[in-house]
N, C-alpha and C positions, 0 to 999 in steps of 0.2 A: 834325478828322475823321481817322482813321487809315485807310489804303488796303491794308492787307497781305491777301494772299489766306489764308484760313483753311485750313489743312491739318490734319486731325485725324488721329491715327496710333495703332493699338493698339486691342486689342478693347474693353477697358473705356471708353476715351475714345469710341470711335465709338458704343457702346450708349448711354452717358451722353447723347451728343449727341441721338440719336434720342429718347431719354425726355425731354428738356429742350424737345422741340419744335423744335430747329434745323434749318432748312432745308439740305438735302444735296443738292448738285449732283449727285455723282457718286461712286460708290463703286467701288474697286478691290480685287477680293479674289485670293488666291493660289489659281490653279487647282487644283482635286483637294481643296482643304480642306474637311473635313466635320465638324470637331468641334463640341462643344456652343456655345460663343460665337459662332463663325462662323454656325452654323445659326440662332442668336437674330438675328444681323445680317442674314442674308438675310431672315428673316420680317419684320423691321422694314423693310426696303428694299422688299420687295413690298408691304406694306401703305401705305407712303409713296410708292409708284411711283417709287422712285431708280432711274436707269439704272445698272446693273451691268455691271463689265467684269472677267472672269476673265483673269488675267495670270501671268507667270512671277515668280519669285522676282527675278530680275534686272530686271524692270521696276519691282518694287515697291522694290528697293534704289535706283534711279535717282531714283523720285519721293520716296523717304524724305528728311525733313531731319533726322530724329532717329537713325536707324539702329535703331528699336524698333517698328518697324510692325506685327510679330506676325502678318503675313499680310493685314493690312486697312489700308487708307488711304481716307479720305473728304475729298472736296473741300466745303467748306461755303460758302454764300453769304457774301459780305462784307457784305450788307445784306439786311434781311428784305424779303420780297415781301408785296405788297397783295394783296387779294381783287380781283375785278372789280367787286364791290359797292361797294368802297371808292372805287373809280375813278369810278363814276356817281355816288356822293354828292360827289366833289369837283367834279363839274360842277354839282350841284343847289347846293352851298354857295355857288358863285359865281354862280349865277342864268344860266347858259349852257347852250346845247345841247352835248351830249356830243360831244366830238373825242379820237378814240382812235387810235393807232397798233397796229397788229397784225403780227407780225413771223414770217415763215415761212422756216425755214432759215437764219436769221443765226448763222452758227457763228462768225464772226470776232469776238472781244471789241472789238476796235477799232471796228469797224463798229458794234456794238451800242452802246457808249458814245457815239459821235458821233451816231447816231439818237436816243438819249436826250436829248442835248444840244438836238439840233434840236427834238424833240418840246417840250421846256421852252419853248425861245425862241418857237416857234410857238403857244404857249398850249394845247397838247394837255394832256388832264386825266389821261392816264396811257397806259402802254404794256403791250400783252399779248404775252407769248411763250409758245411751247410747252415742254413738259418735254423732249422728246426732239429730238434734230439742232438744238439751239440753244445758244448760249453762256449761261452762266449770270452772276449778279452778282458777277463777280471782281475783284480788283484792278485790272487793266487796264482793265476796263469803267468802274469808278469814276473811275480817272484820265483816261481819254478823255471822259468825261461832262463833266469840268470842274465838278464841283459839282452838276450836274443831278440827279444821283440823290438827293441830300437832299430834292428838292421834287417831283419827278415821280415817282408811284407805279408800280412794274412788278408784274404780276400773271404768274403762270405757271399755264399750264391744260393739262389733259391732251389735250384735241382742240381744236384752233383751230376746225375746220369747224364744230363742235358749239357751241362758244361763239358764233360768228357767228350761229348760227340763234338761239341764246337771246336775244342782243343785238338782233336784228330785232324779236322782241317788245316790246322798248322803244322803237321806232320809229327805231332807228338804221339808216341807209344804209350800204352798203360799197362801196368803191372799190378796186381793185387795180391796181397798175402792171404793164404789159404791152405790149411793143413791137407786138402786134397789135391794141390797142385804139383806141378813140376819141380823138382829141387833147383833151388835158385842157382846152383853152381852151372846147371845145365841150360840156362837160359842166355840169350843175347841181351843184355841190359844196356847196351852203348847207345849213344846219340840222344836225341830229344826224348824224354821219359818223365812219366807221372807215376809216382809210387802211392797207390792206395792201400790205407791201413784202416781195418775196423776196429771196434771194441773186443776184448778177449771173450766176452760172453756169445755175442752172435756174430761176431765177424763183419765182412763186408756184406751189405745189403745184396739181394738177388738182382734187383735192377742195376745196380751200380756194377755189380761183378759180370753181368752180362755184357756190359760196353767194354770190358777189360780186354786187351788183346792176349795177355798172359797171366797165369795164375802161377805164382810163386810158393814152394813150401821150404820151410827153414827146416834141415835135419835136425831132428831131437833124439837124443839117447837116454833120457831120465825116465822116471815113472809118472810124471804129470803131463798132460795132454797140451797146455797152451802157454805161451809167454805173454808176459804183460804187454800191452799194445805200445808202449814207448820203447820198451826192449826190442820188440819185433820190429818196429821201425827202423831203429839203430842198426840192428843186424843186417837187414835187407838194404838201408842206406848204404852201408859201407860196402857191400857186394856190388852196387852201383857205382860207388867211388872206384872201387878197385879196378872195374872193367873200363870206366871212362879214363882212368890214368894209364891203361894199358895200351 
């Protein structure tokens, strides 16, 4: 398995990538550029809801590996994204109650890779991430996941709060990590469950937190006030595993 990050440069190459259905994580376009091919790329980006950054020529030159970017560079996913339905099918095929990880504002690719690794080892059926303000499936994520990306599907959704609402109709309960919550040992985390993790700075966003059925805190005895996001995900995931085995 190769882990290079896919950078697509040049107008025709980017247009072809979109038309081939290639998942694009982010698009960098020369600010002020309005010619035909660029307008075509902007239309494709809007249709696929790709985050677009308008940047200077100097910034594009820095990002470019070929020196032939023609005013546009795309970051493509190193791995294909799954759908939420495929993740639920994964649980059905195994005859298990769904166990999902949902990640809000996890922008560090090392954290994302480590969480995907934990999700795999804890027996989760998949990971769901939002399209914006989130790391994509880059080479760094693939390497940090230590191969877990080959086995644990990752779905990318436009709206995490709406996805939680839809998954509740499937009978899934949602627990989010927050220091102000109930101690995780006092919660019933059995059955179909979605574990929602935010970044260590801001935590889980308000709109997403409001959709959760339970808020879990991890007992902490030390002098600092938060765990790294991937460590928090691991601690909570294994409390879920313990209860599922019980």
